C-alpha positions in Angstrom: 47.9 59.2 104.0 49.4 59.2 100.9 50.8 62.4 100.0 48.9 64.3 97.1 52.2 66.6 96.7 55.5 64.6 94.9 58.1 66.7 92.6 57.6 66.7 89.2 60.0 66.8 86.7 59.8 70.5 85.4 59.8 71.1 81.4 62.3 73.1 80.6 61.4 77.1 80.8 60.0 78.5 77.5 60.6 82.2 77.0 57.2 83.2 76.4 53.8 82.7 78.4 49.9 83.5 78.3 48.9 86.5 80.6 45.5 88.3 81.6 46.6 91.6 80.9 44.2 94.5 82.0 42.7 96.7 79.0 41.8 99.8 80.0 38.3 101.2 78.5 38.7 104.1 80.8 39.4 105.2 84.2 36.6 102.9 85.9 36.2 100.1 83.4 38.6 97.7 82.4 38.7 94.2 80.8 40.6 91.1 80.3 42.7 89.8 77.4 45.5 87.3 76.8 48.7 88.3 75.7 51.8 86.8 75.1 54.8 87.9 77.7 57.8 86.8 78.7 58.5 84.3 81.0 59.9 86.5 84.3 63.1 85.6 85.6 64.0 84.6 88.8 66.2 87.3 90.6 67.9 87.3 93.5 65.8 85.9 96.7 63.0 84.8 94.1 62.1 81.6 92.6 60.0 81.2 89.2 56.9 79.1 89.5 55.1 77.4 87.0 51.3 78.3 88.0 48.9 75.3 88.3 45.8 77.4 90.2 45.4 81.0 91.2 43.2 82.2 93.9 40.5 85.1 92.9 40.1 87.7 95.1 37.9 90.9 95.1 41.2 93.3 95.0 41.2 91.6 91.3 38.0 93.3 90.3 38.9 96.7 92.7 42.1 96.4 90.2 40.0 95.6 86.6 38.3 98.5 87.5 41.0 101.4 88.3 40.3 101.1 91.7 43.4 99.5 93.2 46.4 99.8 91.2 49.7 97.3 92.0 52.3 98.8 94.3 55.3 100.1 92.7 57.5 97.5 91.0 54.6 94.8 91.2 53.4 93.3 88.2 50.5 94.7 86.3 48.9 92.0 86.0 46.4 90.8 88.5 46.7 88.1 90.9 48.0 87.7 94.6 47.8 84.2 95.3 49.0 81.0 93.6 49.7 77.5 93.9 52.2 75.2 91.3 55.7 73.7 91.1 58.7 75.6 91.6 60.3 75.8 88.1 63.6 77.4 88.7 65.7 79.3 91.4 67.2 82.3 91.9 71.2 82.4 92.1 70.9 82.6 95.9 68.6 80.7 96.6 68.3 76.9 98.7 66.3 74.7 100.9 64.0 74.8 97.3 63.6 72.0 95.3 62.8 72.5 91.1 59.3 70.4 90.8 58.0 71.0 94.2 54.3 71.8 94.8 54.0 74.9 97.1 51.8 77.7 97.0 52.6 81.4 97.2 51.6 85.1 98.2 52.0 87.9 95.3 51.8 91.2 94.6 50.3 90.7 91.8 51.0 88.6 88.6 48.8 85.6 89.2 46.9 85.3 86.1 49.6 83.9 84.4 51.0 81.0 83.5 54.6 81.3 85.3 55.1 83.9 88.2 58.5 85.1 90.5 57.9 85.7 93.6 60.5 86.3 96.7 60.9 82.9 98.2 60.2 84.8 101.7 56.3 84.3 100.3 56.4 80.6 99.3 55.0 77.8 101.6 55.7 74.1 100.8 52.1 72.5 100.6 51.3 69.5 103.7 51.1 66.4 101.9 46.9 66.2 102.6 46.6 69.6 100.5 45.8 69.3 96.7 47.3 71.9 94.0 43.5 73.4 94.2 43.0 73.7 98.0 46.5 75.1 97.9 45.5 78.0 95.7 43.1 79.1 98.4 45.6 79.5 101.0 47.9 82.0 101.0 46.1 85.8 100.4 43.7 84.8 103.0 46.2 83.0 105.5 48.3 85.7 105.7 45.2 88.4 105.7 43.6 86.6 108.9 47.1 85.9 110.6 48.1 89.7 110.2 44.7 90.9 111.6 43.9 88.5 114.4 47.4 89.5 115.6 47.2 93.2 115.6 43.8 92.3 117.1 45.4 90.6 120.0 42.5 88.3 120.1 42.7 85.8 122.8 41.5 82.3 123.8 37.9 82.6 124.8 37.4 85.8 123.7 34.4 86.8 121.3 34.5 88.0 117.6 33.0 89.1 115.0 34.0 88.6 111.1 32.0 89.4 108.4 31.4 87.4 105.3 32.0 83.9 106.6 31.6 81.8 103.6 33.9 83.9 101.7 37.2 82.7 100.6 38.4 85.0 103.1 36.1 84.6 105.7 35.5 80.9 105.8 39.5 80.5 106.6 39.5 83.6 108.7 36.6 82.1 111.4 38.6 78.5 111.0 41.7 80.4 112.2 40.2 82.1 115.2 38.3 79.2 116.1 41.0 76.9 115.9 42.5 79.8 118.4 39.8 78.8 120.7 37.8 82.1 120.1 34.1 82.2 119.8 33.4 83.2 116.5 30.3 85.2 115.5 29.9 86.1 111.3 27.4 87.3 109.1 26.1 85.8 105.7 23.5 86.3 103.4 21.6 83.3 103.4 20.2 80.2 105.9 21.9 78.0 103.2 25.1 79.7 104.3 24.4 79.8 108.0 23.6 75.4 107.7 27.2 75.7 105.9 29.1 76.9 108.5 27.6 74.7 111.2 29.8 71.8 109.6 32.6 74.0 110.9 31.3 74.7 114.3 30.5 78.1 113.5 28.0 80.6 114.6 26.4 82.8 111.8 23.8 85.1 111.4 21.7 86.0 108.4 22.3 89.7 108.3 19.2 89.8 105.7 16.8 89.1 108.4 17.4 91.8 110.6 20.4 94.3 111.4 23.6 92.7 112.5 24.0 94.5 115.0 20.4 93.8 116.9 20.8 90.0 116.0 24.6 89.9 117.8 23.3 92.0 121.0 20.5 89.0 121.1 22.9 86.7 120.6 25.4 87.4 123.5 23.1 88.5 125.9 23.8 92.0 125.5 27.1 91.6 126.0 28.9 92.4 122.9 32.1 91.5 121.1 35.8 91.8 122.0 37.5 91.7 118.3 35.8 92.7 115.0 37.4 92.4 112.1 35.9 95.3 110.0 35.2 94.4 106.1 32.4 97.1 105.7 34.1 100.2 106.0 32.1 103.6 107.2 28.7 103.2 106.7 28.2 100.7 109.6 31.0 101.9 112.4 28.0 103.4 114.8 27.0 99.7 114.7 30.5 98.2 115.1 31.3 101.1 118.3 28.2 99.5 119.9 29.1 96.2 119.8 32.3 96.5 121.0 32.4 95.9 125.0 35.2 97.9 127.3 39.1 97.3 126.0 37.5 96.0 122.4 39.6 96.3 119.6 38.7 96.5 115.6 40.9 96.0 112.3 39.5 97.8 109.6 40.5 95.5 106.5 38.0 96.5 103.8 35.8 99.4 102.9 33.1 97.5 101.1 30.2 99.8 102.1 31.8 103.1 101.7 34.8 104.6 103.5 33.2 108.1 104.7 32.0 108.6 108.3 28.6 110.4 108.7 26.6 110.8 111.9 28.8 108.9 114.2 29.2 109.2 117.6 33.0 108.8 118.7 32.3 109.0 122.3 32.4 105.0 123.1 35.7 104.8 121.6 36.8 106.7 124.4 34.5 105.7 127.6 35.1 102.1 126.9 39.0 102.6 125.8 38.6 100.6 122.8 41.1 100.3 120.2 40.7 101.1 116.1 43.2 100.3 113.8 43.9 99.4 109.8 45.7 97.3 108.0 46.4 96.0 104.4 48.8 93.2 103.0 49.2 93.8 99.5 51.2 97.3 99.5 53.6 96.3 102.9 57.5 95.7 102.1 59.1 92.3 101.2 60.6 91.9 104.9 57.3 92.6 106.6 55.4 89.7 104.2 58.1 87.9 105.1 57.3 87.8 109.1 53.7 87.4 108.2 54.9 84.8 106.2 56.7 83.3 109.0 53.9 83.6 111.3 51.5 82.0 109.4 53.9 79.2 109.0 54.1 79.0 112.6 50.3 79.7 113.7 48.2 78.5 110.7 50.2 75.9 108.9 50.2 72.9 111.6 46.2 73.3 111.4 46.2 73.2 107.5 48.6 70.4 107.8 46.2 68.1 110.5 43.1 69.5 109.0 41.8 71.5 111.6 42.0 74.1 109.3 40.0 73.2 106.0 40.6 74.8 102.7 37.4 75.2 100.6 37.3 75.0 96.6 33.9 77.1 95.8 34.4 76.7 91.7 37.1 76.1 89.3 37.2 78.2 85.9 39.8 78.4 83.1 41.8 81.1 83.2 40.1 82.3 79.9 37.2 82.2 82.1 38.4 84.7 84.4 35.9 87.5 83.8 32.9 84.8 84.3 34.7 83.9 87.9 34.6 87.2 89.2 31.4 88.0 87.7 30.4 85.1 90.5 31.9 86.4 93.3 30.3 89.9 92.8 27.1 87.6 93.0 28.4 86.9 96.5 26.7 83.4 95.4 30.3 81.2 96.6 31.1 79.1 99.9 34.3 78.8 99.3 37.1 80.2 97.3 36.9 80.6 93.5 39.8 79.4 91.6 41.3 79.8 87.8 43.0 77.1 86.2 45.9 77.3 84.3 48.2 74.1 84.3 46.7 71.3 87.0 49.5 68.9 85.9 
């Protein structure tokens, strides 16, 4: 296969760039607007990337709404993952070449034409992966690898992953499947069930009947070994009822609320269950480097061979960022929603 990714000659660096800033309208409201900003300078340990595409995430929406501030020291601009070309190297960086096509995990700052990022959070794009596809990968791959390792998912175990056609969900179900687990995921339409069959993934429509009832029927009342929870406290009881002896649950998000009410915790003890939480954005550079090394060794080979496929749902211009995020809110997407900055 011919390589999609060849180093390009990088243009001389400008001093200013366009970026999408959050204009705060109230504590709970904000909007995006273009601003002229200085081009970041790659510091020791960093590379500068000329951004081609940005992967959007629900965290972007929460940050705009004022509910998910960036970590201390991170760029105030939204954007947690990009693809593009290396534009400049920090003074101590070796092993990277200006013009090389890459994707990167960020703590923020992706909604811009350039971004500086620790080199340990950058991944070279496999030959078969385009810049568009590359922007689908860093955040989802790192989150999935982090969560599945924390859950200690083993071959042959049964795992429940919610939202199997979201940008994160679609990659995570493929990674779990590649780990030789039996994957069940929830979706909101029969169209999405049919879509996931193309990946060999079993899905249930949570709109037709409660997901816990459907899963117990589907598994012959045996239940689940591992749950990756993105729903939160509102369905804790259902999740605990699904976990069989020595089951594990990792909570990544709380889309249906963070409060727990009227839930018996007895099963947590009687079935020797493990429940933990995990997040990625606020981790240290050292922790993220270790996670990205895990991605490089366990996920990237599958991406390189096509076993794990990034899926682009739609592409919007950076100026249409709010329209792109509105599509995410509608939950109609199949795969990753991208923003285009400089495709060439």
